[in-house]
Every structure is written in structure tokens, then in C-alpha cells.
ROKOL-257462 format. One line per field, with one value per residue (C-alpha): x, y, z; residue number from 1. Coordinates in Angstrom, 3 decimals. Example, Ala and Ser with C-alpha at 12.3 -4.5 7.8 and 13.67 -1.06 7.14 Angstrom:
2
px (12.300, 13.670)
py (-4.500, -1.060)
pz (7.800, 7.140)
k (1, 2)
END
This chain:
488
px (5.342, 4.088, 4.604, 6.724, 4.312, 2.915, 5.035, 5.202, 4.215, 1.188, 0.493, -3.409, -2.399, -0.248, -2.515, -4.817, -2.395, -1.467, -4.821, -5.622, -2.396, -3.003, -6.570, -6.374, -7.582, -6.694, -8.376, -12.178, -11.808, -12.305, -15.193, -12.752, -11.766, -14.878, -16.217, -13.109, -13.954, -17.788, -17.572, -14.545, -17.469, -20.518, -18.110, -18.231, -21.694, -20.785, -23.703, -22.451, -23.826, -22.870, -23.699, -24.180, -20.257, -19.655, -17.914, -18.828, -19.253, -18.741, -20.128, -18.037, -19.737, -17.870, -16.076, -17.820, -19.050, -17.919, -21.194, -21.756, -18.590, -19.101, -18.593, -15.019, -14.662, -11.597, -10.884, -9.241, -9.633, -9.851, -7.633, -3.919, -2.080, -0.547, 2.652, 5.867, 9.183, 8.648, 10.822, 8.411, 5.556, 2.789, -0.815, -2.813, -6.107, -5.219, -2.418, -1.633, 1.143, 4.575, 6.295, 9.654, 11.261, 14.340, 15.552, 12.884, 11.172, 8.453, 8.943, 7.544, 9.259, 9.039, 5.705, 4.098, 3.402, -0.331, 1.232, -1.424, -3.873, -3.715, -1.779, -4.438, -7.169, -5.606, -5.137, -8.873, -10.001, -7.512, -8.586, -11.970, -10.719, -8.429, -9.821, -6.907, -7.938, -10.571, -13.141, -16.259, -18.154, -16.506, -16.986, -14.705, -14.873, -13.382, -13.858, -13.529, -10.972, -9.359, -6.210, -7.541, -10.280, -10.955, -14.315, -15.671, -15.228, -16.723, -19.723, -20.050, -23.874, -23.399, -26.488, -24.171, -22.506, -23.323, -19.821, -18.008, -14.940, -12.674, -9.469, -7.670, -5.260, -3.923, -0.913, 2.869, 5.273, 6.017, 5.483, 3.386, -0.227, -1.633, -3.942, -4.280, -3.778, -3.675, -6.304, -5.861, -6.991, -6.516, -5.942, -6.183, -5.357, -5.427, -3.223, -4.282, -1.433, -0.762, 1.367, 3.693, 6.039, 9.641, 12.103, 14.168, 17.268, 16.262, 16.143, 14.074, 15.562, 13.691, 15.008, 14.532, 14.919, 14.602, 15.720, 14.615, 12.370, 9.375, 7.220, 4.124, 3.800, 2.088, 4.615, 8.062, 7.440, 9.503, 12.867, 12.894, 13.246, 13.602, 10.769, 11.295, 9.135, 10.753, 14.317, 13.422, 12.107, 15.507, 17.492, 15.243, 15.816, 19.239, 19.623, 17.801, 19.926, 22.600, 21.179, 20.355, 17.287, 15.198, 11.350, 8.663, 7.227, 5.886, 6.742, 4.757, 5.917, 4.198, 1.162, -0.733, -1.781, -0.209, 2.950, 5.940, 6.907, 9.981, 10.011, 9.942, 10.325, 10.673, 10.399, 12.488, 13.438, 16.720, 19.525, 21.687, 24.386, 23.287, 23.002, 26.663, 25.657, 22.533, 24.036, 26.487, 24.363, 22.510, 25.276, 26.389, 22.607, 22.817, 26.168, 24.060, 21.178, 23.643, 24.954, 21.567, 19.689, 22.386, 21.595, 17.726, 17.585, 21.147, 20.064, 18.666, 19.676, 19.080, 19.403, 19.347, 18.408, 18.176, 14.182, 12.840, 11.762, 8.465, 5.407, 4.413, 7.694, 7.280, 4.604, 6.497, 4.844, 4.859, 7.502, 4.944, 3.112, 6.709, 7.731, 4.611, 4.465, 8.215, 7.488, 4.721, 6.275, 9.030, 6.990, 4.536, 5.902, 6.509, 7.304, 7.025, 5.435, 5.796, 6.244, 3.654, 3.813, 2.281, 3.823, 7.621, 9.009, 5.452, 4.870, 2.254, 1.620, 2.941, 2.126, 3.398, 3.436, 2.608, 1.414, 1.987, 0.199, 0.815, -2.443, -2.504, -4.786, -2.453, -1.255, -3.191, -1.591, -2.468, -1.044, -2.336, -1.988, -1.740, -2.437, -3.369, -4.830, -7.812, -7.028, -3.630, -4.790, -7.118, -4.565, -2.066, -4.751, -5.243, -1.770, -1.379, -4.250, -3.013, -0.002, -2.239, -4.140, -1.130, -0.322, -3.293, -4.554, -8.150, -8.324, -10.917, -10.978, -11.870, -13.441, -11.365, -11.081, -11.153, -8.001, -8.497, -7.779, -5.489, -7.494, -4.528, -8.045, -9.394, -10.678, -9.361, -5.870, -5.173, -6.484, -4.546, -1.386, -1.716, -1.896, 1.252, 3.165, 1.835, 2.719, 6.127, 7.549, 7.493, 5.766, 4.467, 5.133, 2.060, 2.046, 0.300, 0.713, 1.121, -1.013, -4.478, -6.804, -10.224, -10.480, -11.425, -14.241, -15.583, -15.820, -17.812, -20.148, -20.626, -20.936, -19.527, -17.206, -13.349, -10.912, -6.918, -5.128, -2.201, -0.487, 3.395, 6.450, 5.527, 8.266, 8.426, 4.598, 3.203, 6.407, 7.815, 10.355, 6.987, 8.358, 6.496, 8.442, 7.648, 8.722, 6.905, 3.707, 3.770, 4.182, 1.531, -0.781, 0.224, -0.328, -3.871, -4.973, -4.551, -5.753, -9.527, -9.158, -8.716, -11.791, -13.607)
py (-28.849, -28.806, -25.466, -24.373, -23.314, -26.402, -27.816, -24.755, -24.586, -24.032, -26.166, -25.283, -21.880, -21.847, -24.238, -21.550, -18.756, -21.115, -20.867, -17.002, -16.190, -17.965, -16.099, -12.534, -10.233, -6.423, -4.110, -3.359, -6.765, -8.952, -11.169, -14.486, -14.622, -13.912, -16.574, -19.233, -17.698, -18.383, -21.377, -22.664, -21.540, -23.172, -26.400, -26.412, -25.409, -21.793, -19.542, -16.575, -12.623, -10.341, -6.218, -4.605, -3.581, -6.619, -7.451, -10.438, -12.537, -16.112, -17.606, -20.131, -22.635, -22.623, -25.346, -28.098, -26.838, -23.430, -21.899, -19.538, -17.533, -14.282, -13.891, -12.836, -11.247, -12.138, -9.257, -8.943, -7.976, -9.536, -7.475, -6.817, -4.051, -4.838, -3.866, -4.943, -3.900, -2.534, -5.128, -8.216, -9.389, -9.860, -9.030, -9.112, -9.444, -13.067, -14.370, -15.396, -14.708, -17.100, -17.189, -18.707, -19.679, -17.488, -19.246, -17.721, -15.310, -15.970, -13.356, -12.812, -13.250, -9.445, -8.059, -7.685, -11.179, -10.493, -11.429, -7.651, -9.200, -12.615, -14.079, -12.535, -14.503, -17.283, -17.463, -17.065, -19.798, -21.886, -21.098, -21.966, -25.343, -26.540, -29.262, -28.071, -24.233, -24.061, -21.351, -19.791, -18.329, -16.694, -14.114, -13.754, -10.254, -10.133, -6.268, -5.342, -2.681, -1.515, -0.560, 2.104, 3.857, 1.150, 1.196, -1.953, -0.866, 2.817, 0.816, -2.101, -2.887, -3.368, -5.654, -8.637, -8.546, -9.283, -9.573, -6.578, -7.494, -7.163, -8.863, -7.390, -9.128, -7.049, -5.590, -6.281, -6.505, -9.539, -8.987, -5.958, -5.314, -2.051, 0.013, 3.255, 3.646, 6.761, 8.741, 9.648, 11.341, 12.002, 14.832, 14.378, 17.033, 18.071, 20.493, 21.516, 22.019, 23.127, 21.538, 22.370, 20.677, 20.223, 22.313, 21.395, 19.219, 18.026, 14.401, 12.846, 10.992, 8.917, 9.805, 6.901, 7.123, 3.297, 0.917, 2.567, 0.630, 2.651, 1.070, 1.159, 5.422, 4.939, 2.193, 3.308, 7.121, 7.483, 5.982, 8.944, 6.641, 8.273, 9.685, 8.677, 11.715, 14.350, 12.769, 12.668, 16.127, 17.431, 15.754, 17.730, 21.094, 20.579, 20.306, 23.823, 24.920, 24.288, 25.747, 22.716, 23.693, 20.714, 20.518, 18.118, 15.182, 13.740, 12.703, 9.494, 8.189, 5.799, 3.523, 3.399, 6.466, 4.428, 3.545, 5.277, 5.679, 3.430, 4.639, 7.379, 7.947, 11.436, 11.816, 15.234, 16.481, 18.644, 19.789, 16.522, 18.060, 18.613, 15.318, 14.509, 17.573, 16.137, 12.433, 14.453, 16.832, 12.957, 11.154, 14.183, 14.077, 10.165, 10.767, 13.329, 10.868, 7.800, 10.514, 11.287, 7.882, 5.280, 3.995, 3.444, 2.934, 1.913, 0.357, 3.695, 4.884, 7.247, 6.169, 8.129, 6.424, 7.924, 7.178, 6.521, 10.091, 9.952, 11.722, 11.078, 12.161, 15.391, 17.477, 18.661, 21.192, 24.715, 26.153, 28.088, 24.817, 23.104, 25.531, 25.019, 21.424, 21.078, 24.174, 21.877, 18.931, 20.475, 22.441, 19.698, 18.213, 14.501, 12.895, 12.895, 16.234, 16.005, 13.132, 12.191, 14.689, 11.763, 8.916, 8.568, 7.594, 7.738, 9.430, 12.371, 13.705, 12.518, 12.886, 11.052, 12.654, 9.129, 9.157, 11.909, 10.428, 12.570, 12.557, 14.233, 17.305, 17.403, 15.575, 14.125, 13.891, 11.478, 12.693, 10.887, 11.880, 10.250, 11.915, 10.685, 13.727, 14.740, 18.362, 18.049, 15.740, 18.716, 21.024, 19.252, 18.840, 22.760, 22.982, 20.799, 22.278, 25.382, 24.420, 23.012, 26.165, 28.095, 25.773, 26.491, 22.922, 21.519, 19.776, 17.017, 14.901, 11.162, 10.914, 10.531, 8.113, 8.782, 7.556, 5.061, 6.535, 4.923, 3.159, 2.134, 0.971, -1.582, -4.667, -6.767, -5.072, -6.168, -9.512, -9.547, -8.612, -11.104, -14.138, -13.029, -12.963, -15.826, -17.878, -16.496, -15.647, -11.870, -8.797, -7.583, -3.757, -2.074, 0.498, 2.788, 2.950, 5.507, 3.548, 2.750, 0.395, -0.985, -0.704, 3.405, 3.044, -0.288, 1.297, 4.106, 1.491, -0.988, 1.093, -0.463, -2.443, -3.176, -4.088, -4.952, -5.799, -8.083, -9.631, -11.616, -9.579, -8.299, -6.081, -4.224, -3.951, -2.269, -2.970, -5.923, -6.327, -7.411, -10.628, -12.458, -14.000, -17.715, -18.061, -14.820, -16.806, -19.455, -17.547, -15.307, -18.416, -19.500, -16.470, -15.944, -19.284, -19.163, -15.637, -17.372, -20.408, -17.786, -15.525, -18.935)
pz (-10.209, -6.414, -4.617, -2.110, 0.097, 0.945, 3.339, 5.323, 9.113, 10.118, 6.912, 7.007, 6.612, 3.954, 2.266, 2.464, 1.127, -1.768, -2.940, -2.425, -4.405, -7.617, -7.576, -9.167, -6.650, -7.474, -5.652, -7.420, -9.099, -6.200, -7.766, -8.282, -4.443, -3.379, -5.152, -4.019, -0.322, -0.806, -2.241, 0.483, 3.602, 1.303, 1.544, 5.385, 5.594, 7.255, 6.279, 4.086, 4.329, 2.057, 1.748, -1.432, -1.778, -1.825, 1.392, 3.309, 6.813, 7.050, 10.391, 11.838, 14.661, 17.874, 19.060, 21.063, 24.678, 23.781, 22.161, 24.687, 24.506, 22.943, 19.139, 17.880, 14.331, 12.631, 10.167, 6.780, 3.150, 0.126, -2.458, -2.845, -3.745, -7.759, -8.083, -10.347, -11.628, -15.400, -17.090, -15.303, -17.431, -15.226, -15.454, -12.177, -13.964, -14.869, -13.555, -9.877, -8.053, -8.401, -5.368, -4.018, -0.699, 0.451, 3.551, 6.322, 3.910, 1.191, -2.034, -5.475, -8.298, -9.491, -8.086, -4.998, -2.956, -1.460, 2.205, 2.304, 3.241, 2.156, 5.233, 7.581, 5.090, 5.066, 8.564, 9.551, 7.075, 8.820, 12.520, 11.267, 9.741, 12.154, 14.595, 16.974, 17.649, 20.412, 19.608, 20.463, 17.512, 14.791, 12.111, 9.458, 8.149, 4.609, 3.097, -0.867, -1.870, 0.992, -0.485, -3.219, -0.608, 2.435, 0.496, 1.680, 5.220, 4.277, 3.278, 5.162, 6.430, 10.257, 10.204, 9.007, 11.757, 15.676, 17.323, 19.236, 19.487, 16.804, 15.600, 12.580, 10.841, 8.798, 10.173, 9.543, 12.757, 14.796, 18.077, 18.413, 19.033, 17.518, 19.323, 17.178, 13.161, 10.814, 8.980, 5.744, 2.572, -1.600, -3.053, -6.939, -9.670, -13.905, -15.273, -18.781, -21.184, -24.510, -26.796, -30.033, -32.534, -30.737, -32.616, -36.036, -35.154, -31.960, -30.925, -28.420, -25.180, -22.250, -19.067, -16.504, -12.655, -11.063, -9.227, -5.957, -3.301, -3.217, -0.433, 1.549, 1.943, 5.197, 6.594, 4.907, 4.915, 7.761, 5.894, 3.821, 0.393, -2.589, -4.676, -8.325, -9.536, -7.540, -8.684, -12.301, -12.011, -10.543, -13.357, -15.654, -13.694, -13.547, -16.965, -17.893, -14.807, -16.909, -20.136, -22.029, -23.769, -22.648, -23.928, -22.144, -24.202, -20.953, -17.639, -15.915, -13.019, -9.905, -10.247, -6.411, -4.235, -1.013, -2.613, -2.979, -7.094, -7.551, -10.786, -13.392, -17.126, -18.847, -22.663, -23.670, -26.297, -27.002, -29.514, -30.726, -30.122, -26.199, -25.658, -24.231, -22.061, -21.248, -20.212, -17.866, -16.070, -15.313, -13.856, -11.940, -10.715, -10.014, -8.085, -5.859, -5.646, -4.376, -1.965, -0.266, -0.738, -0.647, 2.504, 1.665, -2.305, -3.137, -6.436, -7.770, -11.341, -13.644, -17.402, -20.584, -23.880, -27.119, -28.862, -32.202, -33.763, -34.452, -33.769, -30.889, -29.650, -31.564, -30.053, -27.354, -24.245, -24.813, -22.610, -20.173, -19.888, -18.984, -16.479, -14.554, -14.588, -13.459, -10.649, -9.373, -9.227, -7.838, -4.804, -4.125, -0.271, -0.299, 2.965, 6.824, 7.670, 11.568, 14.178, 17.171, 20.348, 22.249, 20.934, 20.273, 17.136, 15.520, 12.346, 12.905, 9.513, 5.761, 2.357, -0.633, -4.323, -5.428, -9.309, -12.358, -15.579, -19.099, -20.972, -24.458, -22.916, -19.368, -16.987, -13.797, -10.386, -7.368, -3.957, -0.588, 2.832, 6.390, 10.165, 12.800, 14.163, 11.759, 11.575, 10.818, 7.874, 6.706, 6.819, 4.406, 2.119, 2.256, 1.984, -1.423, -3.088, -2.958, -4.427, -7.382, -7.698, -7.845, -11.057, -12.325, -11.989, -10.808, -7.988, -6.923, -3.133, -2.315, 0.581, 3.642, 6.162, 10.177, 12.114, 15.189, 18.270, 20.327, 23.765, 26.164, 28.423, 26.211, 27.542, 24.130, 24.366, 27.745, 27.246, 23.886, 25.335, 28.084, 26.036, 24.294, 27.244, 28.953, 25.387, 24.391, 28.397, 26.719, 26.666, 23.017, 21.733, 22.377, 19.434, 16.968, 12.990, 10.454, 7.858, 6.847, 8.599, 8.877, 12.526, 12.565, 10.434, 11.624, 15.368, 13.680, 11.970, 15.383, 18.392, 21.505, 19.296, 20.684, 18.727, 17.868, 15.279, 14.770, 12.352, 10.896, 9.943, 6.755, 4.873, 1.735, 1.296, -1.634, -3.852, -5.059, -2.205, -0.360, 1.841, 4.676, 7.288, 7.793, 11.531, 12.278, 10.871, 12.987, 16.212, 14.881, 14.320, 17.809, 18.954, 17.734, 18.469, 22.019, 21.994, 20.465, 23.205, 26.240, 24.625, 24.253)
k (1, 2, 3, 4, 5, 6, 7, 8, 9, 10, 11, 12, 13, 14, 15, 16, 17, 18, 19, 20, 21, 22, 23, 24, 25, 26, 27, 28, 29, 30, 31, 32, 33, 34, 35, 36, 37, 38, 39, 40, 41, 42, 43, 44, 45, 46, 47, 48, 49, 50, 51, 52, 53, 54, 55, 56, 57, 58, 59, 60, 61, 62, 63, 64, 65, 66, 67, 68, 69, 70, 71, 72, 73, 74, 75, 76, 77, 78, 79, 80, 81, 82, 83, 84, 85, 86, 87, 88, 89, 90, 91, 92, 93, 94, 95, 96, 97, 98, 99, 100, 101, 102, 103, 104, 105, 106, 107, 108, 109, 110, 111, 112, 113, 114, 115, 116, 117, 118, 119, 120, 121, 122, 123, 124, 125, 126, 127, 128, 129, 130, 131, 132, 133, 134, 135, 136, 137, 138, 139, 140, 141, 142, 143, 144, 145, 146, 147, 148, 149, 150, 151, 152, 153, 154, 155, 156, 157, 158, 159, 160, 161, 162, 163, 164, 165, 166, 167, 168, 169, 170, 171, 172, 173, 174, 175, 176, 177, 178, 179, 180, 181, 182, 183, 184, 185, 186, 187, 188, 189, 190, 191, 192, 193, 194, 195, 196, 197, 198, 199, 200, 201, 202, 203, 204, 205, 206, 207, 208, 209, 210, 211, 212, 213, 214, 215, 216, 217, 218, 219, 220, 221, 222, 223, 224, 225, 226, 227, 228, 229, 230, 231, 232, 233, 234, 235, 236, 237, 238, 239, 240, 241, 242, 243, 244, 245, 246, 247, 248, 249, 250, 251, 252, 253, 254, 255, 256, 257, 258, 259, 260, 261, 262, 263, 264, 265, 266, 267, 268, 269, 270, 271, 272, 273, 274, 275, 276, 277, 278, 279, 280, 281, 282, 283, 284, 285, 286, 287, 288, 289, 290, 291, 292, 293, 294, 295, 296, 297, 298, 299, 300, 301, 302, 303, 304, 305, 306, 307, 308, 309, 310, 311, 312, 313, 314, 315, 316, 317, 318, 319, 320, 321, 322, 323, 324, 325, 326, 327, 328, 329, 330, 331, 332, 333, 334, 335, 336, 337, 338, 339, 340, 341, 342, 343, 344, 345, 346, 347, 348, 349, 350, 351, 352, 353, 354, 355, 356, 357, 358, 359, 360, 361, 362, 363, 364, 365, 366, 367, 368, 369, 370, 371, 372, 373, 374, 375, 376, 377, 378, 379, 380, 381, 382, 383, 384, 385, 386, 387, 388, 389, 390, 391, 392, 393, 394, 395, 396, 397, 398, 399, 400, 401, 402, 403, 404, 405, 406, 407, 408, 409, 410, 411, 412, 413, 414, 415, 416, 417, 418, 419, 420, 421, 422, 423, 424, 425, 426, 427, 428, 429, 430, 431, 432, 433, 434, 435, 436, 437, 438, 439, 440, 441, 442, 443, 444, 445, 446, 447, 448, 449, 450, 451, 452, 453, 454, 455, 456, 457, 458, 459, 460, 461, 462, 463, 464, 465, 466, 467, 468, 469, 470, 471, 472, 473, 474, 475, 476, 477, 478, 479, 480, 481, 482, 483, 484, 485, 486, 487, 488)
END
């Protein structure tokens, strides 16, 4: 069966993306996509250089007559965020992404699409293949493990690069040129929790909060979308406040540090005679949630289902552990904490309660924080740490990554904007983004580097709603092609 992508324009870009989307490429498991890109480069006689982390640079010779132009780096990442709806059977380690064309959009079927950053990688490969694109020497920098910690950029061996002008192809807004981004850090925790057997006469139920949109914890945090972990906690707390004796077996929600949790599932036990009352509390909470979140999460639902009574559901958290857990989840901050004082409409600092996972001897938590002001980033990390420690949880940190400080006087920014205006007859938006880009780390690695970030319209990144606008991909390709010729 022919792929629906192969008839789209620009054809070379979509052909490359069609190959990319069929290759499993979760973060930290980029072996197959790396092999795919290396084989493509080898077939064309392009030199490939790799560092110990697995990131690669592909040297593409200049168009004839443009050999003396300055080397331009086209940069993107090999991995993708792997998110799916709970009712979708898909193994990201072994299966490619199923896609469909919906009017002017390309979407996946119940999973993330991987346009972030598969479209950027496909564009770079297409520029190298397209005989109509005039360019000087190119270096295609493809990094690993961007989505779970910017590992490839952090560990990059700068000796594999020679260029000093970076075009990062990893932003997601048509008509915008980005000149700065937020830094980020994760704070993880583990809370030990003892258990006892559930009370005689109690029955197990599963509380599901689902149907939320989730999304990118940087790009979508400003929209105040619902957090399924927070909402599930509110349902259980409401039942306790109503006098229902609810025991908790487990609470599990979220799956990625950089995605707003779309689903949360709590297994509880309560007296069989209280089941209808518990359903009533859940229904009342659902009504409240719709009043709060209908504008952002119209498909939100709260469902209570009876479960089989087996040994796994009979071991509940001790009352003290249950209360510590619920108070902790209630207290942990989530969402926008401050807006930029310098850039109107830009989130300065935010935090995401990303994951709660029940284990036999306790619970694991993942939170992620972003800020364009590093002291504010460390302040929110300290605040979250204090909240965890008040609940008796142990805390661990992932290495933070720096922001990319905006430079309105950047020469490549001016050149990129001038070309856009010449090609399309209108001025682009010059912006900073409340998300992590690799530019900040790469500029630290390569002194004197100048950078911008551009891309097509991608919506719903880091969620199964992810889609990319076909017309904006053509516009993005035209812009970068014209910029490469101008720079050559």
C-alpha cells in the first residue's frame, strides 16, 4: 500500500520523512535511525563523523562554485517522544508510526507523530539531495537523546564540527524565528510507603482520569491544560472529605518528564456499600473539572470501574503513607509560575508534575522545571525539593541544561529575517520559546557560534494529538532553501 506522504510537496522532504517515521527511534534507542542516516550518507559519498555519545555530523559538499562560502550547520535530533493513548496497541521499540493525511495536516493514529524532530531531520537530508537548492558547504548535525535530557548536545565533541553558523530546525511555529529558549532541570523523588491488608468487606475499584490533551510541558504549559495526576488526587481527596473510607493501592499517571500527564489511574479499596457514594463524588468532580477545563480539555472523563478482588489489590498503603502521598500530590506545584518581565507573552518559569509511579515499596515521582532565568530555575527546584522532603521523600537531580539568551543583534537572525521578508513579503515574528532547544548547549560547546531556530507548524507535540501542517512545511522548506542560497 502506497504511503499517503509520498505525493506531498516538497517531495524529497516528505520521502525522507516517510522513511524516518517507519523506523523505531525512542530516546536512548536511536541505533536504527542512526544506521538509516549513515547508510543514506554513505550512498552519496558524504563523510560521517560520530562522537562517543552517538551524535553524528554529515559533511555535504557545496554546490559547484560555492565552495568558498562559510559552512552552515543544519541541526536536528534523531529521537522522538513516544506517547500513545492507553487503548492503542503500539510498541515504539519495534514498530514505525502509522500516519494519515487529514486535509492540510499529517497525523499519526493514536500515537505521537515524530514530526518533532523528524521533519527537521528530513529537511536537512532533502536540502543535501535537492539539485535545485544552492548552498555552500553544509554540516548536518544529528544529535541523540534530545527529548529526555539533551544528552547528545551536552556530550557533543565539538571537534566533529567546523561550522560556526547554526540553523536549528526544531521549532514548531510557522512564520516565527526563534532567538532564545528556556533552560531546564528535573527533580525526581522516591517516597517509601508501607502496606497492610485491606479491610474485610472492602472491594477494589479503578479510578481513571483520562481524555486530557496533555502536550508539551514547555510549549503548552501556558494554556493551563489539566494535569491528570492532580485531578485524580482531587477525586480521592474529595471522597475522603465526604467521609468515605478510601484506601489507596496505587496511583500511576504520566510517562515522560517533558509531557503534561494526560491520564492517571488509581486503584482504591472501599466498603462495597460506599461504592455508589464514591461514584457520586467522582461524577461531581467531573462536573467541576469540566467547568474548569472545558476550553482546553473537552474530552476529559472521570470513570470508576469495579475490579477483580485479587491478592494484588488487597495490599493497600498504610493510612499514614496514603495521607502523605495525597498531601504531597496536592502540594506539588504545576503550571506557569511567572511570566517574562522583558518579553510580552513569554512564560519565564514553569514546573510540570510529570510522573507518579507506584512500586512495591513506595512511589516514584518525576517533575520538570523550565526557566529563561537560571536563578529562577534553581529556585523552583529548591521549592519542589522542600515539598518532597516535607513528605519524607528522598530527592535526586538530573543535570540541568542552560537557556539560550536572546541576542537581537545576531547577524544570522537578521539574515534569516531579511530572507523571509524578501521571499514572503512580510516580516516574521522574532521570538524566544519556553522550551528546551539544543542551541544553548551548542553555543557553549562552540565559542563564537551564531544560531537561529526555525521550523514548520507542529501542534500537539509530545502527545498523540501531534500533527504537522503540510502547507507550512512547504513554506519552511522554501525559506531555508532561500536562506542557504543567500548565505552561499
